[in-house]
C-alpha positions as CSV (number, residue, x, y, z in Angstrom):
1,M,38.3,-8.0,24.5
2,T,41.2,-6.7,22.2
3,A,42.0,-3.0,21.4
4,L,40.7,-3.7,17.8
5,N,37.5,-4.9,19.0
6,R,36.8,-2.2,21.2
7,L,37.6,0.3,18.1
8,L,35.2,-1.5,15.9
9,W,32.2,-1.4,18.6
10,S,33.0,2.3,19.3
11,L,32.7,2.8,15.4
12,L,29.4,1.0,15.3
13,L,27.9,2.9,18.3
14,A,29.3,6.3,17.0
15,G,27.8,5.7,13.5
16,A,24.3,4.7,15.1
17,A,24.4,7.6,17.2
18,F,25.2,9.7,14.2
19,L,22.4,8.3,12.2
20,A,20.0,8.6,15.3
21,V,20.7,12.2,15.5
22,R,20.2,12.9,11.9
23,M,16.8,10.9,12.2
24,A,15.7,12.8,15.0
25,A,16.8,16.2,13.4
26,A,14.4,15.1,10.4
27,G,11.5,14.4,12.6
28,A,11.8,10.7,12.8
29,V,12.2,10.5,16.5
30,V,10.2,7.2,16.6
31,L,12.9,5.5,14.6
32,A,15.8,7.1,15.9
33,V,15.3,5.9,19.5
34,P,14.8,2.4,18.7
35,L,17.9,2.4,16.3
36,L,20.1,3.9,19.2
37,A,18.6,1.2,21.7
38,A,19.2,-1.7,19.2
39,A,22.7,-0.6,18.6
40,G,23.3,-0.4,22.2
41,L,21.8,-4.0,22.8
42,V,23.9,-5.5,20.1
43,A,27.1,-3.9,21.6
44,W,26.2,-5.4,24.8
45,V,25.1,-8.9,23.9
46,Y,28.3,-9.3,21.6
47,T,30.8,-7.9,24.2
48,S,29.5,-9.0,27.5
49,R,30.4,-12.4,28.9
50,R,27.3,-12.9,30.8
51,T,25.3,-12.9,27.3
52,R,27.5,-15.3,25.7
53,A,24.5,-17.9,24.9
54,S,22.2,-14.9,23.6
55,R,24.6,-14.2,20.7
56,Y,23.2,-17.1,18.7
57,L,19.7,-15.9,19.5
58,L,19.9,-12.3,18.7
59,P,20.2,-12.6,14.8
60,G,17.0,-14.4,14.6
61,L,15.2,-12.3,17.2
62,A,16.3,-9.3,15.2
63,A,15.0,-10.4,12.1
64,F,11.6,-11.3,13.8
65,A,11.4,-7.9,15.3
66,V,12.2,-6.1,11.9
67,F,10.3,-8.3,9.7
68,V,7.4,-9.6,11.7
69,L,7.0,-7.5,15.0
70,M,7.5,-4.1,13.6
71,P,5.0,-4.2,10.7
72,L,2.4,-5.9,12.9
73,L,2.7,-3.1,15.5
74,Y,2.6,-0.2,12.7
75,T,-0.3,-1.8,10.9
76,V,-2.3,-1.9,14.5
77,F,-1.1,1.8,15.0
78,I,-2.5,2.8,11.7
79,A,-5.8,1.1,12.4
80,F,-6.4,3.8,15.1
81,T,-5.6,6.7,12.7
82,N,-7.4,8.1,9.7
83,Y,-4.5,7.6,7.5
84,S,-5.9,7.6,4.0
85,G,-5.2,9.1,0.5
86,E,-6.7,12.3,2.0
87,H,-4.5,12.3,5.0
88,L,-1.2,11.5,4.0
89,L,0.8,14.8,5.1
90,S,1.8,16.1,8.4
91,R,-0.2,19.3,9.5
92,E,3.1,21.6,8.7
93,Q,3.0,20.1,5.3
94,V,-0.6,20.9,5.0
95,R,0.2,24.4,6.0
96,H,2.8,24.8,3.4
97,W,0.5,23.3,0.8
98,F,-1.9,26.2,1.5
99,A,0.9,28.7,1.4
100,Q,1.8,27.6,-2.1
101,D,-1.5,28.5,-3.5
102,Q,-1.6,32.0,-5.1
103,Y,-3.8,34.1,-7.1
104,A,-3.4,37.0,-9.5
105,P,-4.4,40.4,-8.1
106,R,-3.8,41.9,-11.6
107,D,-4.1,40.3,-15.2
108,D,-1.1,42.0,-16.6
109,R,1.5,39.8,-18.3
110,Y,5.1,41.0,-19.3
111,A,7.1,39.0,-21.9
112,F,10.7,38.1,-20.5
113,R,13.8,36.6,-21.5
114,V,16.5,35.2,-19.5
115,H,20.2,36.1,-20.4
116,P,23.5,34.8,-19.1
117,A,25.2,37.8,-16.9
118,S,28.7,39.0,-17.3
119,L,29.9,36.9,-14.3
120,P,29.8,33.1,-14.7
121,G,27.0,31.3,-13.2
122,Q,24.8,34.4,-12.9
123,Y,21.7,35.3,-14.9
124,Q,19.7,38.6,-15.7
125,V,16.0,38.9,-16.6
126,V,14.7,41.5,-19.2
127,A,10.7,42.1,-19.2
128,T,9.0,44.1,-21.8
129,V,6.6,46.5,-20.2
130,P,3.9,48.2,-22.7
131,R,3.2,51.6,-22.6
132,K,0.7,52.3,-19.8
133,P,0.1,55.1,-17.2
134,E,2.9,55.9,-14.8
135,A,0.9,54.9,-11.9
136,F,-2.6,53.0,-11.7
137,G,-4.6,51.0,-9.2
138,S,-4.9,51.6,-5.5
139,G,-4.0,50.0,-2.2
140,E,-2.4,46.4,-2.3
141,T,-2.7,46.2,-6.0
142,S,-1.2,49.7,-6.7
143,L,1.5,49.6,-9.2
144,H,4.0,52.3,-10.2
145,I,6.2,52.3,-13.3
146,P,9.0,54.7,-13.7
147,S,9.2,56.6,-16.8
148,G,11.9,56.0,-19.1
149,P,13.5,55.4,-22.6
150,E,10.9,53.3,-25.0
151,D,11.4,51.6,-27.9
152,E,10.0,52.0,-31.4
153,F,6.8,50.1,-30.1
154,G,6.4,52.2,-27.1
155,N,7.7,49.4,-24.7
156,R,10.3,49.9,-21.7
157,L,12.8,47.3,-21.2
158,M,13.1,46.5,-17.6
159,V,16.3,44.8,-16.5
160,S,17.0,42.8,-13.4
161,R,20.4,42.9,-11.4
162,P,22.6,39.7,-11.9
163,F,21.4,37.0,-9.7
164,T,22.4,33.4,-9.3
165,P,20.0,30.2,-9.6
166,E,20.5,29.6,-5.7
167,E,19.3,33.1,-5.0
168,A,16.3,32.6,-7.3
169,A,15.4,29.2,-6.0
170,A,15.3,30.8,-2.5
171,G,12.7,33.3,-3.5
172,R,14.5,36.3,-2.9
173,P,13.1,39.4,-4.7
174,V,15.0,40.5,-7.5
175,T,14.2,44.1,-8.7
176,L,13.5,45.1,-12.2
177,A,14.8,48.6,-13.1
178,L,15.5,51.1,-16.0
179,N,18.9,52.2,-14.9
180,I,20.5,48.7,-14.8
181,V,23.0,47.6,-17.5
182,P,21.2,45.3,-19.9
183,P,23.1,41.9,-20.6
184,T,25.0,41.7,-23.9
185,A,24.7,37.9,-24.4
186,E,22.1,36.2,-26.4
187,P,19.0,34.9,-24.5
188,L,18.6,31.5,-23.5
189,G,16.8,29.1,-26.0
190,I,13.6,27.5,-25.2
191,R,15.2,24.3,-24.1
192,D,17.6,26.1,-21.9
193,V,14.7,27.7,-20.1
194,I,13.0,24.5,-19.5
195,A,16.2,23.1,-18.0
196,A,16.2,26.1,-15.8
197,R,12.6,25.8,-14.6
198,P,13.4,24.2,-11.3
199,W,15.0,27.4,-9.9
200,L,13.3,29.9,-12.5
201,N,9.8,28.9,-11.0
202,S,10.8,30.0,-7.5
203,A,12.3,33.3,-8.7
204,R,10.4,36.4,-7.6
205,F,10.8,39.8,-9.4
206,T,9.4,43.2,-8.5
207,F,9.0,46.7,-10.1
208,P,10.6,49.5,-8.0
209,G,8.3,50.6,-5.3
210,S,5.7,47.9,-6.1
211,P,4.7,45.5,-3.2
212,I,3.3,42.9,-5.8
213,P,5.8,40.4,-6.8
214,L,6.1,38.9,-10.4
215,R,6.8,35.4,-11.1
216,P,7.0,33.3,-14.4
217,V,3.6,32.1,-15.2
218,S,4.8,30.6,-18.5
219,L,8.1,30.0,-20.3
220,R,8.0,33.4,-21.9
221,A,5.8,35.7,-19.5
222,L,5.7,37.2,-15.9
223,G,2.6,37.8,-13.9
224,F,1.5,39.2,-10.7
225,R,1.1,36.7,-7.9
226,L,0.0,37.1,-4.1
227,P,-0.5,34.1,-1.4
228,L,-4.1,33.2,-1.8
229,W,-4.3,32.3,2.1
230,R,-3.5,34.7,4.8
231,E,-2.4,33.0,8.1
232,D,-4.0,34.6,11.4
233,G,-2.8,32.1,14.2
234,D,-4.2,28.7,13.3
235,R,-6.7,30.3,11.0
236,L,-6.4,30.7,7.1
237,T,-8.1,33.6,5.4
238,N,-8.8,33.6,1.7
239,A,-7.7,36.9,0.3
240,E,-10.0,36.6,-2.7
241,T,-13.4,35.4,-1.2
242,G,-12.9,36.0,2.6
243,Q,-13.3,32.2,3.3
244,I,-12.0,31.4,6.8
245,L,-10.7,28.2,7.7
246,V,-10.1,26.7,10.9
247,P,-8.1,23.5,12.0
248,D,-10.3,20.4,13.2
249,A,-7.8,18.3,15.3
250,S,-10.2,15.6,15.5
251,R,-10.6,15.2,11.7
252,G,-7.3,16.2,10.6
253,N,-8.5,18.7,8.3
254,Y,-9.0,22.5,7.8
255,V,-12.6,23.1,7.7
256,D,-14.9,26.0,6.6
257,A,-15.5,28.0,9.8
258,Q,-19.2,28.4,8.6
259,T,-20.3,25.1,6.9
260,G,-17.8,22.9,8.6
261,E,-16.9,21.2,5.4
262,P,-13.1,20.2,5.1
263,V,-11.0,22.0,2.5
264,G,-7.7,20.9,0.9
265,P,-5.7,17.7,2.0
266,G,-5.7,16.5,5.7
267,W,-3.1,15.3,8.2
268,R,-2.9,12.1,10.1
269,V,-4.4,12.1,13.5
270,W,-5.3,9.6,16.3
271,I,-9.0,8.6,16.0
272,G,-9.2,5.8,18.6
273,T,-11.5,2.9,17.7
274,Q,-13.3,4.8,15.1
275,N,-12.5,2.5,12.1
276,F,-13.6,-0.5,14.0
277,R,-16.8,1.2,15.1
278,L,-17.6,1.9,11.5
279,L,-16.8,-1.4,10.3
280,F,-19.7,-2.7,12.6
281,T,-22.1,0.3,12.7
282,D,-22.1,1.9,9.1
283,P,-24.5,-0.4,7.0
284,A,-22.6,0.7,4.0
285,L,-19.4,-0.9,5.4
286,R,-20.9,-3.6,7.8
287,G,-22.8,-5.3,4.9
288,P,-20.1,-5.9,2.6
289,F,-17.8,-6.7,5.5
290,L,-20.1,-9.5,6.9
291,Q,-20.6,-10.7,3.4
292,I,-17.1,-11.0,2.5
293,F,-16.4,-12.6,6.1
294,T,-19.0,-15.1,5.6
295,W,-17.6,-16.1,2.2
296,N,-14.3,-16.4,3.4
297,V,-15.0,-18.9,6.2
298,A,-17.0,-20.8,3.7
299,F,-14.3,-20.6,1.1
300,A,-11.6,-21.7,3.6
301,L,-14.0,-24.7,5.1
302,L,-14.9,-25.8,1.7
303,S,-11.5,-25.7,0.0
304,V,-10.3,-28.1,3.1
305,V,-13.0,-30.3,2.7
306,L,-13.1,-30.7,-1.1
307,S,-9.3,-30.9,-1.3
308,F,-9.3,-33.5,1.5
309,A,-12.0,-35.6,0.3
310,L,-10.4,-35.7,-3.2
311,G,-6.9,-36.3,-1.9
312,V,-7.8,-39.0,0.3
313,M,-10.1,-40.7,-2.3
314,L,-7.1,-40.7,-4.8
315,A,-4.8,-41.8,-2.0
316,C,-7.0,-44.8,-1.4
317,L,-7.2,-45.8,-5.1
318,L,-3.6,-45.4,-5.4
319,Q,-3.0,-48.1,-2.6
320,W,-5.2,-50.4,-4.3
321,K,-2.6,-53.3,-5.3
322,A,-4.7,-54.5,-8.4
323,L,-4.2,-51.3,-10.0
324,R,-1.7,-51.3,-12.6
325,G,0.6,-48.3,-13.4
326,R,0.2,-46.8,-9.8
327,A,3.6,-44.9,-10.2
328,V,2.5,-43.1,-13.4
329,Y,-0.9,-42.2,-12.1
330,R,0.6,-40.8,-8.8
331,T,3.4,-38.8,-10.8
332,L,0.6,-37.3,-13.0
333,L,-1.5,-36.5,-10.1
334,I,1.1,-34.7,-8.2
335,L,1.9,-32.5,-11.0
336,P,-0.6,-29.7,-10.0
337,Y,1.6,-29.5,-6.9
338,A,4.8,-29.3,-8.5
339,I,3.9,-26.4,-10.9
340,P,4.0,-22.9,-9.4
341,A,0.6,-22.0,-8.4
342,F,0.3,-18.9,-10.4
343,I,0.5,-20.7,-13.7
344,P,-2.4,-23.1,-13.3
345,I,-4.4,-20.1,-12.0
346,L,-3.7,-18.2,-15.1
347,V,-4.7,-21.1,-17.4
348,F,-7.8,-21.7,-15.5
349,R,-8.6,-18.0,-15.9
350,G,-8.0,-18.3,-19.7
351,L,-10.2,-21.8,-19.7
352,F,-13.2,-20.3,-17.9
353,N,-13.2,-17.1,-20.0
354,E,-16.9,-16.3,-20.9
355,G,-16.2,-15.6,-24.6
356,Y,-13.6,-17.9,-25.9
357,G,-12.6,-20.2,-23.2
358,E,-12.6,-23.8,-23.7
359,I,-14.9,-24.7,-21.1
360,N,-17.8,-22.5,-22.3
361,L,-17.1,-23.6,-26.0
362,V,-17.6,-27.3,-24.8
363,L,-20.7,-26.7,-22.6
364,S,-22.1,-24.6,-25.5
365,A,-21.5,-27.0,-28.0
366,L,-22.8,-30.1,-25.9
367,F,-25.7,-28.2,-23.8
368,G,-26.1,-25.0,-25.5
369,I,-25.2,-23.0,-22.5
370,A,-22.3,-20.5,-21.6
371,P,-22.2,-19.9,-17.8
372,R,-21.1,-16.3,-17.0
373,W,-18.2,-17.6,-14.8
374,F,-16.8,-14.1,-14.0
375,T,-20.0,-11.8,-13.8
376,D,-22.4,-14.1,-11.5
377,P,-21.3,-14.0,-8.1
378,A,-22.4,-17.6,-7.5
379,L,-20.8,-19.0,-10.5
380,A,-17.5,-17.0,-9.8
381,R,-17.2,-18.5,-6.2
382,T,-17.8,-21.9,-7.9
383,M,-15.1,-21.6,-10.2
384,I,-12.6,-20.4,-7.2
385,L,-13.6,-23.6,-5.4
386,I,-12.8,-25.7,-8.5
387,V,-9.4,-24.1,-9.1
388,N,-8.5,-24.1,-5.5
389,T,-9.5,-27.9,-5.1
390,W,-7.4,-28.7,-8.0
391,L,-4.3,-26.7,-6.5
392,G,-5.0,-28.2,-3.1
393,Y,-5.8,-32.0,-3.6
394,P,-2.1,-33.1,-4.4
395,Y,-0.7,-32.2,-1.2
396,M,-3.7,-33.7,0.7
397,M,-3.0,-37.0,-1.4
398,I,0.7,-37.3,-0.7
399,V,0.2,-36.9,3.1
400,A,-2.8,-39.4,3.1
401,S,-0.8,-41.8,1.1
402,G,1.9,-41.8,3.6
403,M,-0.7,-42.2,6.5
404,L,-2.2,-45.2,4.8
405,Q,1.1,-46.7,5.0
406,A,0.8,-46.9,8.8
407,V,-2.5,-48.6,8.9
408,P,-2.2,-52.4,9.8
409,D,-3.4,-54.6,7.1
410,E,-4.8,-57.0,9.9
411,L,-7.6,-54.5,10.5
412,Y,-8.6,-55.0,6.8
413,E,-8.1,-58.8,6.9
414,A,-10.4,-58.8,10.2
415,T,-13.3,-57.0,8.5
416,A,-12.9,-59.0,5.2
417,I,-13.7,-62.1,7.6
418,D,-16.9,-60.3,8.7
419,G,-17.8,-59.5,5.0
420,A,-17.4,-55.6,5.0
421,G,-16.8,-54.0,1.7
422,P,-14.6,-51.1,0.7
423,W,-17.3,-48.3,1.8
424,T,-17.4,-49.9,5.3
425,N,-13.6,-50.3,5.5
426,F,-13.2,-46.5,4.6
427,W,-15.6,-45.1,7.1
428,K,-14.9,-47.7,9.9
429,I,-10.9,-48.2,9.5
430,T,-9.2,-45.8,7.2
431,L,-10.8,-42.7,8.2
432,P,-10.6,-43.0,11.9
433,Q,-6.9,-44.0,11.4
434,I,-5.9,-41.2,9.4
435,L,-8.0,-38.4,10.3
436,P,-6.6,-37.5,14.2
437,P,-3.0,-37.2,12.9
438,L,-4.2,-35.0,10.0
439,L,-6.2,-32.6,11.9
440,P,-3.4,-30.0,12.6
441,L,-2.7,-30.2,9.0
442,L,-6.4,-29.5,8.0
443,V,-6.4,-26.4,10.5
444,A,-3.2,-25.0,8.9
445,S,-4.7,-25.7,5.5
446,F,-7.8,-23.5,6.7
447,A,-5.6,-20.9,7.9
448,F,-3.9,-20.8,4.5
449,N,-6.9,-20.5,2.6
450,F,-8.3,-18.2,4.7
451,N,-5.6,-15.8,3.6
452,N,-5.2,-17.4,-0.1
453,F,-4.4,-13.8,-1.6
454,S,-2.7,-15.1,-4.9
455,L,-5.8,-17.2,-5.9
456,I,-8.2,-14.3,-5.6
457,Y,-6.0,-11.8,-7.2
458,L,-5.1,-13.6,-10.1
459,L,-8.3,-15.3,-10.9
460,T,-11.1,-12.8,-10.4
461,G,-9.4,-9.7,-8.6
462,G,-12.4,-9.9,-6.1
463,K,-15.0,-9.3,-8.8
464,P,-18.0,-9.0,-9.5
465,D,-18.2,-5.8,-7.3
466,I,-20.7,-5.5,-4.3
467,V,-23.3,-3.0,-5.4
468,G,-23.8,-0.2,-2.8
469,S,-20.4,-0.9,-1.0
470,A,-18.8,2.2,0.4
471,T,-15.5,0.8,-0.4
472,V,-14.0,-1.3,-3.0
473,A,-15.6,-4.7,-2.4
474,G,-16.2,-7.7,-4.3
475,T,-18.4,-10.9,-4.0
476,T,-15.3,-13.2,-4.4
477,D,-13.0,-11.1,-2.1
478,L,-11.5,-12.4,0.9
479,L,-10.8,-10.5,3.8
480,V,-7.1,-10.2,2.9
481,S,-7.9,-9.2,-0.9
482,Y,-10.4,-6.7,0.5
483,T,-7.9,-5.1,2.7
484,F,-5.4,-5.0,-0.4
485,R,-8.1,-3.4,-2.6
486,M,-9.2,-0.8,0.1
487,A,-5.4,0.4,0.5
488,F,-4.2,0.3,-2.8
489,K,-7.0,-0.1,-5.4
490,D,-9.4,2.4,-4.0
491,S,-9.1,6.1,-5.1
492,S,-9.4,7.1,-1.4
493,A,-6.7,4.9,-0.3
494,R,-8.2,4.0,3.0
495,F,-5.0,2.8,4.8
496,G,-6.4,3.1,8.3
497,F,-9.6,1.2,7.7
498,A,-7.8,-1.3,5.7
499,S,-5.4,-1.6,8.8
500,A,-8.3,-2.2,11.0
501,V,-9.6,-5.1,8.8
502,A,-6.0,-6.4,8.8
503,S,-6.0,-6.5,12.7
504,L,-9.0,-8.5,12.9
505,L,-7.8,-10.6,10.2
506,F,-4.4,-11.3,12.3
507,L,-6.4,-12.0,15.3
508,L,-8.6,-14.7,13.5
509,V,-5.5,-16.2,12.1
510,A,-3.8,-16.0,15.4
511,L,-6.6,-17.8,16.9
512,L,-6.4,-20.6,14.2
513,A,-2.7,-21.0,14.8
514,W,-3.3,-21.4,18.6
515,Q,-5.9,-24.0,17.8
516,Q,-3.4,-25.6,15.7
517,L,-0.9,-25.9,18.2
518,R,-3.4,-27.3,20.7
519,L,-4.3,-30.0,18.4
520,S,-0.7,-30.8,17.5
521,R,-0.2,-31.3,21.4
522,R,-2.9,-33.4,22.1
523,P,-2.4,-37.2,22.7
524,A,-3.3,-39.2,19.7
525,P,-6.4,-41.5,20.4
526,A,-5.8,-45.3,20.8
527,A,-7.3,-46.2,17.3
528,A,-4.7,-43.8,15.6
529,K,-1.7,-45.7,17.5
530,G,-2.9,-48.9,16.0
531,G,-5.1,-50.1,18.9
532,T,-8.5,-51.7,18.7
């Protein structure tokens, strides 16, 4: 190993260590440790002589780990948490959210202007205080305004000391007083004030001796604001109403100490198998889930059966030597397979339109009926099967055509002597010859249709919806589209529950893949090898 290679690998490890330290400092320890371990593994594999053969496998294994294994493990992890639109933050972020709530202990408002100070990069605020008693109020809301010169309207001009935007953004209190030299520059215009809002909104101003901070409540007014929630250990107390909130670690929420009702946003916590148990115990969730699962299995099975039947039938017809123009027919029948799937799906969506679609126009003109393809659950499912059969039969036809080439002609000649017709030939010779080799393909097609997200999403969007469901669920939803709608279309964004459904879906598809491997390894029967 040359000195240059050592230098490059040392720089790689140093860079990975630096990134890992920065990620750990930012709180992402779960990502920092695998990053450092992966960098060390890569350096060891590509520098050690004992791992020479593994160098060719490492890129593929790394891609598998990053793009398959990590998303899978993360999805399963989320399935055991309460992660949702209401539980997106960490506990510290929730406490910070409560700390940002403020209330007005007094309704007084004072007009103010922002002036550039004498030094570049500094500003001064001038507040107009109307004539009021020198001292009023008591306790926390007491306020003392020192006496001083007034303008012709009886107002006092309180001037702040010069401050920088960084000081204001940090929330350091800036005192307003009468004895500070007022600025000579013209005040900022409304456009400049709007541009200064990122730091001006964080600024805090106080009158001399006043415990109540002032902050901008509009572009031209200051008002009194105090924190709404006071922290007492883990408890939060509302300064206005006296309401007490306590953290509930099992739910990931601050809850009312008396009623137990959650208040404000929550944080993500580990809830074990609660999402899975809700899926099978809550009637409002179990009913739609079982309905969608039943339809999912029926859709995948019927799609395979219909596309296989139509594809094999067309393949047998195109094998008929007496048929003229077979090449033209074969080309035309393959077109649905050659065109990207989303194009015919959108075309069929327009054809089946209930109001102005061509299919309903023809049916209305011939039979006086206009089926509600998108609002009636049974018709919507029928429409989906029709469209999916149209999209799936060309592939089955192509594969079946290749299988038919391997069927010996002598078998058909022998049955012709016995007086068998085309129907008998199909059931006794053709189907037994081509079905066993096609079984792995049929299982793969079933698994594909089990997760046929694009068809449902583009054609019906899962609708019509299931009445009474506790989540966003439709009568034409498959499990994959049901999961997507729960995670990204539902207002509550139940990522944890959607991940639980996705985990179950993964188990089902993995079981189908395992079954496909078993079928592909099984020896072909004698009939499939051309035996009698």
